[in-house]
N, C-alpha and C positions, 0 to 999 in steps of 0.2 A: 713492775708494780707488785706490791705486797698484798696478799689476800689469803684468808684461811680457806681450806679445802671446801668447807660447807658453803662459803660465799661464792667460790668459783662454780660449784654445782648449781647454786641458785641462779647465777648469771647465765650459765649455759642453758638452763631450763627456760629462763625468761627470753633468751635470744631465739630459741626454737619456737616459742609461742609467737614471738614477733614475726618470724619468718612465715609461720602458718597464717597469721592474720593478714600479712602482706599478700600472700598467695590468694587468700579468699577475696581480698580487695581487688586484685587483678582479675580474678574470675568474675566478680560482680560487675566490673566495668565491661568486660567482654559480653557478659549476659545481657547487660543493658543495651549494648550496641546491637546485638542480635534481635532483641525485642523491638528496638527502634526500627530496625530493618524490616521486620515482619509487619509492623504498623504501616510503614510507608508503602510496602508491597500491597497490603490490603486496600489502602486508599487508591493506589494505581489500578488494581484489579476492578474496583468498583467503578472507576471512571472509564476503564476499557470497555466494560459491558454497555456503556452508553456513549461510546467514543464518537467524536465528530472532528471536523477540520479544526475547530476552535480549541479543543482540549487535548489534541494529540501531543503538542509540545509539553503541556503540563504532565501528561501521563509519562512521557519519556523522562522528564526531569525527576519525577517521583521514583521511577525504577532506578535511575542513575544514582540518586541519593541512597536508595536502599542497598545498592551494590557497594557504595562507599562505606556504609556501616558494616556490611557483612559480605565480603567478596564471594563467599560460598553459598549465597542465597540463590538456590536453583530457580525458584519462581521469578525472582527479580531479573536474573540473567535472561531467562526466556522471554519475560515480559518486555524487557528493554529491547531485545532483538526484534520481537514482534511489532512493537510500536514504531521502531525506526523504519521497518519495511513499509508500514502503512503511511508514515510521514513522507517517505520518498515517493510512494505511488501517488499521493494526493498533493504533491508539490509543496508540502509544508517544510520539507528538508531537502537539501542538495543530495541527490542520489549518489554522487561520487564520494560523499563522506558517509552517508547513512548506511549504504549497503555493506561496505567494508567493516564499519563499526558493528553492524548487526551480526556479521560473520564472526568477528572476534568475540563478541559476547556468547555466541552459540558454541564457539570453540572451547570456551572455559567451562562449559557444562560437563560434569564428570562423565567419563565413558560409560560408567555403570548406568547412567540415566539416559543414554542415547536412544533407548527404545521407549522412553516415556512418550505418550501420545502428543503432548504439547511440544516436546523437543522435536519429534518427528515431523509434526505439522509445520513448525517454524522452519525446519531445514527444507521442507518441500517448497515453501514460499520462496526461500532464497534460491533454490535450484531453478525455480520457474522464472523469477523476475531478474535475478542477477547473473547466475551462472548459465542460465538457459539450458539446463540439463532436463529436457522435457520428459523423457521416459522415466528417469529416476524420480522426478517430482510427482508424476502420475502414480507410480507405484506407492510412494509414501502417503499421498493423499488417500488413496484407496485403502491402504492398511489402516489408517486412522478411522476412516468412515466404516470400515468393517467392524471395528470395535465399538464405535459410537456413531451411528448413522445421522445423528442430529447435532454433530459438532459444527457450529455455525462458521467458525473460522476455516475449517477444512472444507465445508460446503462451498464457501465463497472462493477458496482457492481452486477447487475442482471446477467451479463454474467458469473461472477465468481460463482454465486449461481447455474446457469445452469450446470457449470462444476462439482460442488459438487453433483448435482443431476444425473450426468452421462448423461445429455442431451446435447451432444456436438454439434449437428446440430443447435439447438437454441442458444447455447452459441456462436457459430461462427457468426451467423446472428447479434446477439446483439453486439458483440465485433466489428465487421466490421462497424456497424452503429455508434458506439461510436467514432471509429477512423475517420470516414468520417465527423462527426460533428466537431471534434477538431483534425485535422491531425498533429498539431504541438506538441501535448503532447506525449512524447516518451512512457510512460506507456501504452497508448492506442494502440500504434502500436505493443507493445509486445504481447498483449492478443491474437490477431488472429493467430500469429505465434505459440504461445504455444498451442493453441487449436488444430491446425492442427497436431502438434506433438502428442498430447494426443490421437487424433483420428486415429493415425496410418498413416496419410498422410504426411510423413516426407519430401517427395520431394516438396509438395505444401508449407510446412512450410519453406523450404529453399528459395523457390521463393518469398514468402511474405517477408522474412527477407531481400532479395535483394531489394525489392521495398522500404522497410523502409530505407535501407541504402542509396538508391538513393535520397529519399526525405529528408534526413538529420535526420530522426527520428530513430536514431540508438544509442545503448548503450550496456553496458556489459550484460544486461538481454536478449536482443535480440540475442546477440552473444552467450549467454549460450544456448538459444533454438537452434541456428544453430548447436552448438556442440552436443547437445542432438539428434538432427535430424540425424547428421552424424553417430551416433552410431546405427541408425536403417536403413540406406540406404546401404545395402550391408555389407560385412565383415568389421568389425571395423579395422582390420589390414590395409585395403586399404585406410581408411579414417583417420588413426591415425595422419598422417602428417598434414592434414587439421585441426584437433582438436588442435594439438600443435601450429599451426600458429595463430589460433583464441585466444588461451590462452595467447600466447606471446604478442598479441596486447592489452590485458587487464590484465596486470600482477597483478593488485590489486584486481582482481575478485576471491574470494574464490570459487564461484560457478563453474567457468570455471576450476579452479584448481582441484576441485573434479571430474568433468566430465573427465578431463584428467587422473586423478588417476584411474577412472573406466576403461578407455580405456587401460591404461597400464596393469591393472590387468587381463582384458579379453585377452589381447595379450601376456600373460605370462611374462610380464616385472614386476614381482611382487615386486622386490626390490624397483623400482621407485614408485610403488603404495603404499607400506608400508611407504615410506618416505613422500609422500604427506599426507597420513593418519595422520602421526605424526604431521605434520605442522598444519593440520586442528584441531587436538585435542588441540594443544597449543594455537591456535587462539581462539577457543571456550572458553577456560579457561581464557584467558587474556582479551578479549573484550566482552565476554558474548553475542555475536551475535548469530543469529539463524543458527547453523551449523548442526542441527540434520539430515536434509535431505541429506546434503552434505556428512557427515560422513557415512550415511547409504548406499549411492550408491557406494562409494568406497568399503565398507565392502561387499556389494553384489557381486561386481566384484571379490573379494577375496574369495568368498564362505562362508563368516561369517554371515549367515542369522539371527541367534539368536540375536547377538549384533546389527545387522542392524535394526531389528524390535524395539529394545529398543530406538534407536535414532529416528526412525519414530514416536514413541509415544511421545518423547520429542518435535519433530517438530510440531506435532499436538497441543500439550499443549501450545506451545509458539505462536500460531496463525500464523504459517508460510504460506506464499502464496503457496508454493509447496504442502502443505498438502491438499489443495482444489482439487488437481488433483490425489490424491492417487488411486482413483477408476480406473483411466484410464491410468496412467503413464506406458508406455511400459517397463521401467526398473524395475518396481515393480511387473510385472505379475508373475514372478517366485515365489512370496510370496502368491499367491492366494491359499487358502486352509489352510494356516498357521493360527491357532486359534487366536493368539494374533494380527496378522495383520487384520484378518477379524473383530475382536472386534473394532479396530480403524475405519475400514470402516463403521461399523454400526453407528458410531457417526457422520459421515460426511454427511451433506445434510439435507434438511427439510423433513425427512421421517415421516410418520404417521402410527399408528397402528402396523401391523406386517410387515412393510417394504414397504407398498404402498407409492407412491409418492404423494405429494400435487398436487391437480389439478391446472394447470397453467391457469391464467386468461387473459393472453396475447398471441396472436398468433404471430409467428415471423414476419408475413407480416405487423403487426401493428407498428413494430419498423422501 
């Protein structure tokens, strides 16, 4: 093509301007995606602070969308991992999918940020629930609490480790402190109720559940602890109607269904108990959710101890929340002395040497 030198100079100059504008346009689009990612993360964080069984799926989805907009969003990666762990523990998500996904999200956190308290706390939760690296989880929780003694997520994790250590007094103090720090998070109100049940204080467990109910921090997991406590406060036959009412209020709760099945079995309504057991078996096969503990307690009510222990082994291997309380659970006391059950118990908690417990570096008063 023919052109004067001046025209070529003008064309080159205009071409450079166009390239520069295109670059700005690209950066503007990237900036917009980062901004959108930050907005989604902020919404997820707000929901997380008042998390419940109902909104855990929404929280997880918001974090996932934030990661899609900006894969380098550290807060979104940590939040996604954290919410998946909670969803697995509360039966909202399949643990066989949730835990590996949570680990992958944490793996993508830059190494430079690995000492971030949120990253360390999330890693401690995974080590406790999924990898069962008890002593490493203990060290990380205590590192986080040394920096911030009122970190409610770390306090809750430490409370669960105390449960696994059979130290229910300190578990209760830790759990109550976590609940006081963040009273709107339903999972934090569940823990003190469960610990009282594990400690044999079923009446106190029922009273705490009522407090949670009045404060609005109530869900199917606290209702399940209520039902468990009713199995321990006098003859079950007298409390069976109460357990039925609680189960009817949460018809989608497989945990409450299992407790009701246990109640039926103990009260010689075995046909109903076997029917519930069949439903739980089919549910476990179809949805692959953590049903080991649930199947086990119904089987124990029916006197099928050998099969019950097999499902408790499965419960432990899948990182079940309930497995952390196997040492103290009143429904499982009848299995003490059973070689296979005792083998499970030896795996639970940060033990050292020949069974001595790790020395605790925090007194309850410090929380």
